[in-house]
C-alpha angles and dihedrals in degrees: 000000000000119000116254112240135197120199122216128191140152134205137164130261096254114136090220093063108060093098092046097053092040089054089049093051089050089051090050091051091049091048092050091050091047088056090054096253127141108230106223104168140006122213118191126174116207093210138064092213116106094219090054096053094111094150092055090050089049089053091051091052092058101024093123088075090072139061097202141028116208122198139159094251139337090261085073089064095049136340093217118070094221092051092046092051091051090053092044093052092043091054091044089057088053090052099257128131124203117226121186134185096224103032101033116212129315111234116210115197144164110289113249095231093155096055119093096239129174106238135200116194124208132187136161134197132190119205144075120332092252092053092049093050089058101038104045098058090047093052091048090049089054090055092050094047093047095052093047095047102035108026149032090236125126118218103223100174138003119212128188140172128203131186143150092242141029100250132149112254095035097095094086095151091050089057089051090051089053090052090052096042094121089068092065142060097195143021115222119201138164092235135349090247088072090066088060132329094220117076096220093050093046089056092049093049091048089056090049092050099051087196136124109248127213115197119194086215106039106023136233118345111194118215108225130144098201121075123224116212 
């Protein structure tokens, strides 16, 4: 039996965009069919404003009717990584998987605690210098204690970024981690929002890392290009 899919998309109310969003909806339908899904319903909000996303709210209310949600990218679910992860985990608990044309499908799996993996840790903190001096060492100690008590992993390197504001370009150590990615089997973080607070940028960084990620908060996110249906 084919999995039942709902499609979600949003656009703005510009009169110049009807053809564009209709073409995108058609592309989403074609993608869903190519994946072997049966498209049951299509939800499309005509606004970019979160408080006006009535169609998305309507989907959430009846989401248990479906097996799959298909969208253009994960940014369409939520702009903020933390909010996106909350929705992703909520839908997963209800038995739904999100598939996207641009970001693929996030694969959650059992964490390989018993494998001797080489681990890099990463955390970031935004605040005053005094706050950062106190918080960063504590977060790194939590990583070290967790791996020693719960896993067979070895922490090879610990990276951290600190800044007064959440601005792009301020995650210098994260870029260094990406350059050294071949040294590691896994990235360990407190939460996936630490990687980047914007969903679109989180997805880009994940592709640059090519690493499995274990989040103390959200669990084990497997890096895999192919999608299992």
